[in-house]
SEPA-37521 format. One line per 8 residues: number of its first residue (from 0); for each residue y, z, x of C-alpha. Coordinates in Angstrom, 1 decimal. Layout:
N
NUM> Y:Z:X; ...
***
This chain:
511
0> 43.2:25.4:75.6; 40.3:24.4:77.9; 42.7:23.2:80.5; 44.6:26.5:80.6; 41.3:28.4:80.9; 40.3:26.2:83.7; 43.4:26.7:85.7; 43.5:30.4:85.0
8> 40.0:30.8:86.3; 40.8:28.9:89.5; 44.0:31.0:89.9; 42.1:34.3:89.5; 39.4:33.2:92.0; 42.1:32.1:94.5; 44.0:35.4:94.1; 40.7:37.3:94.6
16> 40.1:35.4:97.9; 43.6:36.0:99.1; 43.4:39.7:98.1; 40.1:40.1:100.0; 41.7:38.8:103.2; 44.7:41.1:102.9; 42.5:44.1:102.3; 40.3:43.2:105.2
24> 43.3:43.0:107.4; 44.6:46.4:106.2; 41.1:48.1:106.5; 40.3:46.8:109.9; 42.1:49.6:111.9; 40.4:52.3:109.9; 36.9:51.0:109.2; 34.2:49.2:110.9
32> 34.5:45.4:110.5; 31.4:45.1:108.3; 32.5:48.0:106.0; 36.1:46.6:105.8; 34.7:43.3:104.6; 32.6:45.0:102.0; 35.4:47.2:100.7; 37.8:44.3:100.5
40> 35.3:42.2:98.5; 34.5:45.0:96.1; 38.2:45.7:95.5; 39.1:42.0:95.1; 36.1:41.4:92.8; 37.0:44.4:90.6; 40.6:43.3:90.5; 39.7:39.8:89.6
48> 37.3:41.0:87.0; 39.9:43.1:85.3; 42.3:40.4:85.5; 39.8:37.9:84.0; 38.9:40.4:81.2; 42.5:40.8:80.3; 43.3:37.1:80.6; 40.2:36.0:78.6
56> 40.7:38.2:75.5; 42.6:35.4:73.6; 39.9:33.0:74.9; 37.2:35.2:73.4; 38.9:35.2:70.1; 39.2:31.4:70.2; 35.5:31.1:71.1; 34.5:33.4:68.2
64> 36.7:31.4:65.9; 35.1:28.2:67.1; 31.6:29.6:66.5; 32.6:30.6:62.9; 34.2:27.2:62.3; 31.0:25.5:63.6; 28.9:27.6:61.2; 31.2:26.7:58.3
72> 31.1:23.1:59.4; 27.3:23.2:59.2; 27.4:24.8:55.8; 29.9:22.2:54.5; 27.7:19.5:56.1; 24.6:20.8:54.3; 26.5:21.1:51.0; 27.8:17.6:51.4
80> 24.3:16.3:52.1; 22.9:18.2:49.1; 25.7:16.8:46.9; 25.1:13.4:48.2; 21.4:13.6:47.3; 22.2:14.9:43.8; 24.7:12.1:43.3; 22.0:9.6:44.4
88> 19.5:11.1:42.0; 22.1:11.0:39.2; 22.9:7.4:40.1; 19.2:6.6:39.8; 18.9:8.3:36.5; 22.1:6.6:35.3; 20.7:3.2:36.4; 17.4:4.0:34.6
96> 19.3:5.1:31.4; 21.5:2.0:31.7; 18.5:-0.2:32.0; 16.8:1.6:29.1; 19.9:1.3:26.9; 20.3:-2.4:27.8; 16.7:-2.9:26.9; 17.1:-1.0:23.6
104> 20.3:-2.9:22.8; 18.5:-6.2:23.5; 15.5:-5.2:21.3; 17.8:-3.9:18.6; 19.7:-7.2:18.5; 16.4:-9.1:18.3; 15.2:-6.8:15.4; 18.5:-7.1:13.5
112> 18.4:-10.9:13.9; 15.4:-11.2:11.4; 14.6:-9.8:8.0; 10.9:-10.8:8.2; 9.0:-7.5:8.2; 6.0:-8.9:10.2; 8.3:-10.3:12.8; 10.3:-7.0:13.1
120> 7.0:-5.0:13.5; 5.8:-7.5:16.1; 9.0:-7.1:18.1; 8.8:-3.3:17.9; 5.2:-3.3:19.0; 5.8:-5.7:21.9; 8.9:-3.8:23.1; 7.2:-0.4:23.1
128> 4.3:-1.8:25.2; 6.2:-3.9:27.7; 9.6:-2.3:28.0; 8.8:1.3:27.3; 5.5:1.2:29.2; 2.8:2.3:26.8; -0.8:1.0:26.7; -1.5:0.9:22.9
136> 0.8:1.1:19.9; 0.0:1.4:16.2; 2.8:1.2:13.6; 2.1:3.0:10.3; 4.3:2.7:7.2; 4.3:5.0:4.2; 3.0:3.4:1.1; 3.0:5.8:-1.9
144> 0.7:8.6:-0.7; -0.9:6.7:2.1; -0.1:5.8:5.8; -1.0:2.2:6.1; -1.4:0.6:9.6; 0.8:-2.5:9.6; 0.8:-3.6:13.2; -0.9:-2.8:16.4
152> -0.9:-3.8:20.1; -3.9:-3.3:22.3; -6.2:-2.8:19.3; -8.0:-5.5:17.3; -7.3:-6.2:13.6; -10.8:-5.1:12.5; -10.3:-1.6:13.9; -6.6:-1.5:12.7
160> -7.7:-2.1:9.1; -9.9:1.0:9.2; -7.1:3.4:10.1; -5.5:4.2:6.7; -4.6:7.9:6.3; -4.0:9.9:3.1; -0.9:12.0:3.2; -2.7:14.6:1.2
168> -4.8:15.4:4.4; -2.2:17.7:5.8; -4.4:19.2:8.5; -4.5:16.3:11.0; -1.8:15.9:13.6; -0.6:12.5:12.4; 0.3:13.7:8.9; 1.9:16.8:10.5
176> 4.2:14.5:12.4; 5.3:13.0:9.1; 5.8:16.4:7.4; 7.7:17.9:10.4; 9.6:14.7:11.1; 9.6:15.3:14.8; 7.8:13.7:17.9; 4.7:15.3:19.2
184> 2.7:14.9:22.4; -1.0:15.7:21.8; -1.9:18.1:24.6; -5.6:18.3:23.6; -7.6:16.6:21.0; -9.8:19.7:20.7; -6.8:21.7:19.7; -5.6:19.2:17.1
192> -7.6:17.9:14.1; -8.3:14.2:14.4; -8.6:12.1:11.2; -12.2:11.1:10.6; -11.6:7.4:10.9; -9.9:7.9:14.3; -12.9:9.5:16.1; -14.2:6.3:17.6
200> -10.7:5.1:18.7; -9.9:8.3:20.6; -13.3:9.8:21.4; -12.7:9.8:25.3; -9.0:10.4:25.5; -7.7:13.1:27.9; -4.9:15.5:27.2; -1.3:14.3:27.4
208> -2.1:10.6:26.8; -1.4:10.5:23.1; 1.9:10.9:21.2; 3.3:10.4:17.7; 6.9:9.6:16.8; 8.2:9.4:13.2; 10.2:6.4:12.0; 13.3:7.8:10.3
216> 15.7:6.1:7.9; 18.6:8.2:6.6; 16.7:11.4:7.3; 13.7:10.1:5.4; 10.4:9.4:7.1; 9.3:5.9:6.3; 6.5:5.6:8.9; 5.1:6.6:12.3
224> 4.6:5.2:15.8; 1.3:6.2:17.5; 1.2:5.5:21.2; -1.3:6.2:24.0; -2.0:5.5:27.7; -5.7:5.7:27.5; -6.1:2.7:29.9; -3.5:3.5:32.6
232> -4.1:7.3:32.3; -0.4:7.8:32.8; 0.7:11.2:31.4; 3.2:10.9:28.6; 6.2:13.1:29.4; 9.1:14.5:27.3; 11.5:11.9:28.7; 9.2:9.1:27.5
240> 9.1:10.6:24.0; 12.9:11.1:24.0; 13.4:7.4:24.9; 10.9:6.4:22.3; 12.6:8.6:19.7; 16.0:6.9:20.4; 14.3:3.5:20.0; 12.5:4.5:16.7
248> 15.8:5.4:15.2; 16.9:1.7:15.5; 13.4:0.5:14.6; 13.3:2.6:11.4; 16.6:1.0:10.2; 15.3:-2.5:11.1; 12.0:-1.9:9.2; 13.9:-0.5:6.2
256> 16.2:-3.5:6.0; 13.2:-5.8:6.3; 11.4:-4.0:3.5; 14.4:-3.9:1.3; 14.8:-7.7:1.8; 11.1:-8.2:1.1; 11.4:-6.1:-2.1; 14.5:-8.1:-3.2
264> 12.8:-11.4:-2.4; 9.6:-10.4:-4.2; 11.7:-9.1:-7.1; 13.5:-12.5:-7.3; 10.2:-14.3:-7.3; 8.7:-12.0:-9.8; 11.8:-12.2:-12.0; 11.5:-16.0:-11.9
272> 7.8:-15.8:-12.7; 8.4:-13.4:-15.6; 11.2:-15.7:-17.0; 8.8:-18.6:-16.9; 6.1:-16.5:-18.7; 8.7:-15.3:-21.2; 9.8:-18.9:-21.8; 6.2:-20.0:-22.3
280> 5.5:-17.0:-24.6; 8.7:-17.8:-26.6; 7.7:-21.4:-26.9; 4.2:-20.3:-28.0; 5.7:-17.8:-30.4; 7.9:-20.5:-31.9; 4.9:-22.8:-32.4; 3.0:-19.9:-33.9
288> 5.9:-19.1:-36.2; 6.1:-22.7:-37.4; 2.3:-22.7:-37.8; 2.5:-19.4:-39.6; 5.2:-20.6:-42.0; 3.1:-23.8:-42.7; 0.0:-21.7:-43.2; 1.9:-19.3:-45.5
296> 3.2:-22.2:-47.6; -0.3:-23.7:-47.5; -1.8:-20.4:-48.5; 0.5:-20.0:-51.4; -0.1:-23.5:-52.6; -3.9:-23.1:-52.1; -3.9:-19.9:-54.1; -2.1:-21.6:-56.9
304> -4.5:-24.6:-56.8; -7.6:-22.4:-56.5; -6.5:-20.3:-59.4; -5.8:-23.4:-61.5; -9.1:-25.0:-60.5; -11.3:-22.0:-61.1; -11.2:-22.0:-64.9; -11.8:-25.8:-65.3
312> -14.7:-25.5:-62.8; -16.2:-22.7:-64.8; -16.0:-24.9:-67.9; -17.5:-27.9:-66.1; -20.4:-25.8:-64.8; -21.1:-24.2:-68.2; -21.0:-27.7:-69.8; -23.4:-29.1:-67.2
320> -25.7:-26.2:-67.6; -25.7:-26.7:-71.4; -26.4:-30.4:-71.1; -29.2:-29.7:-68.6; -30.9:-27.5:-71.1; -30.8:-30.2:-73.8; -32.2:-33.0:-71.5; -36.0:-33.1:-71.3
328> -37.5:-31.9:-68.0; -39.1:-35.2:-67.4; -35.8:-37.2:-67.9; -34.6:-38.6:-64.5; -31.0:-38.0:-65.5; -31.6:-34.2:-65.6; -31.0:-34.2:-61.8; -27.4:-35.2:-62.2
336> -26.6:-32.0:-64.2; -28.2:-30.1:-61.3; -25.9:-31.9:-58.8; -22.9:-30.9:-61.0; -24.0:-27.2:-61.1; -24.6:-27.1:-57.3; -21.2:-28.7:-56.5; -19.5:-26.5:-59.0
344> -21.0:-23.4:-57.2; -19.9:-24.8:-53.8; -16.4:-25.3:-55.2; -16.5:-21.8:-56.5; -17.3:-20.5:-53.0; -14.4:-22.6:-51.6; -12.0:-21.2:-54.2; -13.2:-17.7:-53.5
352> -12.6:-18.1:-49.7; -9.2:-19.5:-50.3; -8.2:-16.7:-52.6; -9.6:-14.1:-50.1; -7.7:-15.6:-47.2; -4.4:-16.0:-49.1; -4.2:-12.5:-50.5; -3.4:-9.3:-48.6
360> -6.6:-7.7:-47.6; -5.5:-4.1:-47.1; -8.6:-2.1:-46.4; -9.5:0.9:-48.7; -11.1:3.0:-46.0; -13.7:5.7:-46.4; -16.2:7.4:-44.1; -19.1:5.0:-43.9
368> -22.5:4.9:-42.1; -22.3:1.5:-40.4; -26.1:1.5:-39.7; -26.8:1.9:-43.5; -24.3:-0.8:-44.3; -26.0:-3.2:-41.9; -29.4:-2.3:-43.3; -28.1:-3.1:-46.8
376> -26.7:-6.5:-45.7; -30.0:-7.4:-43.9; -32.0:-6.4:-46.9; -29.8:-8.6:-49.1; -30.3:-11.5:-46.7; -34.0:-10.9:-46.2; -35.2:-13.8:-48.4; -32.8:-16.2:-46.5
384> -34.0:-14.9:-43.1; -37.6:-15.3:-44.0; -37.2:-18.8:-45.5; -35.4:-19.8:-42.3; -38.4:-18.4:-40.3; -36.0:-16.3:-38.1; -37.3:-13.3:-36.2; -35.1:-10.3:-36.8
392> -34.5:-7.6:-34.1; -32.7:-4.4:-34.9; -31.4:-2.0:-32.3; -29.3:0.5:-34.3; -28.2:3.6:-32.5; -29.5:6.5:-34.6; -26.8:9.1:-33.5; -23.9:6.8:-34.3
400> -21.1:8.7:-36.1; -19.5:7.9:-39.5; -16.4:5.6:-39.2; -13.6:5.0:-41.6; -13.8:1.5:-42.9; -13.7:-0.5:-46.1; -17.4:-1.1:-46.8; -16.9:-4.1:-49.1
408> -14.7:-5.9:-46.6; -16.9:-5.1:-43.5; -19.9:-6.2:-45.7; -18.2:-9.6:-46.2; -17.7:-9.9:-42.4; -21.3:-9.1:-41.6; -22.5:-11.6:-44.2; -20.2:-14.3:-42.8
416> -21.3:-13.8:-39.2; -25.1:-13.5:-39.9; -25.1:-16.5:-42.3; -23.3:-18.5:-39.6; -26.0:-17.6:-37.1; -28.8:-18.5:-39.6; -27.2:-21.8:-40.3; -26.9:-22.9:-36.6
424> -30.5:-21.8:-35.8; -31.9:-24.1:-38.4; -33.0:-26.9:-36.0; -33.8:-24.6:-33.0; -37.3:-24.0:-31.7; -36.6:-20.4:-30.9; -35.1:-18.6:-33.9; -34.1:-15.0:-33.2
432> -31.4:-12.8:-34.7; -30.6:-9.5:-33.0; -28.3:-6.9:-34.5; -27.3:-4.0:-32.3; -24.9:-1.0:-32.7; -23.3:0.8:-29.8; -20.9:3.7:-29.6; -18.6:4.6:-26.7
440> -15.8:7.1:-26.4; -13.3:5.2:-28.6; -15.1:2.5:-30.5; -18.2:1.5:-32.5; -19.5:-2.0:-31.6; -21.7:-4.2:-33.8; -23.3:-7.0:-31.8; -24.8:-10.0:-33.7
448> -26.7:-12.4:-31.4; -28.4:-15.7:-32.3; -30.4:-18.3:-30.4; -28.5:-21.2:-31.8; -27.0:-24.1:-29.8; -24.0:-22.0:-28.7; -20.3:-22.6:-29.0; -18.5:-25.1:-26.7
456> -15.9:-23.4:-24.6; -13.1:-25.4:-26.1; -14.0:-24.3:-29.6; -14.3:-20.5:-28.9; -10.5:-20.1:-29.3; -10.4:-22.2:-32.4; -13.3:-20.7:-34.5; -11.0:-18.0:-36.0
464> -8.3:-20.6:-37.0; -8.1:-21.4:-40.7; -9.9:-24.5:-41.8; -11.6:-25.1:-38.4; -15.3:-25.7:-38.9; -18.2:-27.7:-37.4; -20.3:-27.4:-40.6; -20.6:-30.6:-42.7
472> -19.9:-28.6:-45.9; -17.9:-25.7:-44.5; -14.4:-24.6:-45.5; -13.4:-23.2:-42.1; -12.3:-20.0:-43.7; -15.3:-17.6:-43.2; -14.5:-16.5:-39.6; -10.7:-16.7:-40.2
480> -11.2:-14.2:-43.1; -13.5:-12.1:-41.0; -11.0:-11.9:-38.2; -8.2:-10.9:-40.5; -10.4:-8.1:-42.0; -11.3:-6.7:-38.6; -7.7:-6.8:-37.4; -6.6:-5.0:-40.6
488> -9.0:-2.2:-39.5; -7.2:-2.1:-36.0; -10.3:-3.7:-34.4; -11.1:-7.0:-32.8; -13.9:-9.6:-32.6; -15.1:-10.9:-29.3; -17.3:-13.9:-28.7; -19.7:-14.7:-25.9
496> -21.6:-18.0:-25.8; -23.8:-20.1:-23.5; -24.6:-23.7:-24.6; -28.2:-24.0:-25.4; -28.8:-20.3:-25.4; -26.9:-19.0:-28.5; -23.8:-16.9:-29.2; -23.0:-13.2:-29.5
504> -20.3:-11.8:-31.8; -19.0:-8.3:-31.0; -17.3:-6.6:-33.9; -15.4:-3.7:-32.3; -14.1:-1.0:-34.7; -12.2:2.2:-33.8; -14.6:5.1:-33.8
***
């Protein structure tokens, strides 16, 4: 096209020159030479111009088309450059997402590879700090109605232990995250309520540097991830939280698996422990059953023997008493009848204890003033207390209420315990008997303390066993009978003792 235009232009110019010479030749006879030249030039230029205008119409169209094409080309070029930039940006985003997914996949494999809860939490914390680029991380797990900090990076253990949060405190932003079950970037601490124990940790934090993300397992919130950039001051953006949320979905499953394994392992250990305890208790129960059967047989036999011995002993005592009355007072043989009477009385007490222990002591309860009952017992024992030179201290609570007991049986218990204390204080320098009554919400307690030698620790569990005694002439049934009586009242006897300082018997009765 350019070649044609070039040759057409040259042709028109050449034709114009030839036309000007022809016109000059024709005009010379009629006009002056200068005028003929001028006219010939004007006519040739006009002709050539018309010819050029006519000839260049298609060229003009082509030029306009070229201009339009050039503008379209520029638009297409700009569009291609914009598309190229967008593709490059998308490629960068894809590379970042690929790297993030690769990282998350690597971390997920590492988390799944262990069922140790502490290791899983450590992996999560390390990954969030290094791979997801956060300064500090605290992992909380829900334990009943409390959020307990289980792991932290960028925070020392002493501070971590102070960060427990009650789920009942629904006003602070951390608990709100648990309730709403969605991530949250804290735009301003002033706008959000901070838990009281977090004030020191986040006192200087700026807006947009703190975020919370729930740990979800099967649509259930099992914990929370608290992250901040308080050191780097890098703003936490929505994309950071989205990436973290993707990560916490995997983390929540790993934590739940580890916790389930821990529960199962603990359950197995606890089950094994309980089996061992049950085995020991069964063996102990078996021994107690054998012992109980033996004691039952012994009790029946003792009751029969005691019953058969009682009448002959009464005859022996009466005979000895009658003989004693016939022997002169100055006769040295009179003392032997005294020995017979004393030993007969002792045997009578033994028989009485055996019969009391062997028979069923079902209490005949009635409302009783325990203070008055104690006063009666102490009055009865007054001569014995005075002869033993024992100082008596009474601290009886005046407002104590009436309780339902069998007065005769409880009287026997009080006599046994007090007489035991008097016996063991016989050779002590300090002789002091203290009787105290106390009432709490459910029980009435009678404390009887002495300043005797005390009870060795190995004997404390044996003193209520039948026939166990440290007295030279004891039967070993007094405390055993007392314990049975108190147990029949749905109560118990507790003993406290310090060697060289005495013992305290606590008789606890339902109030």
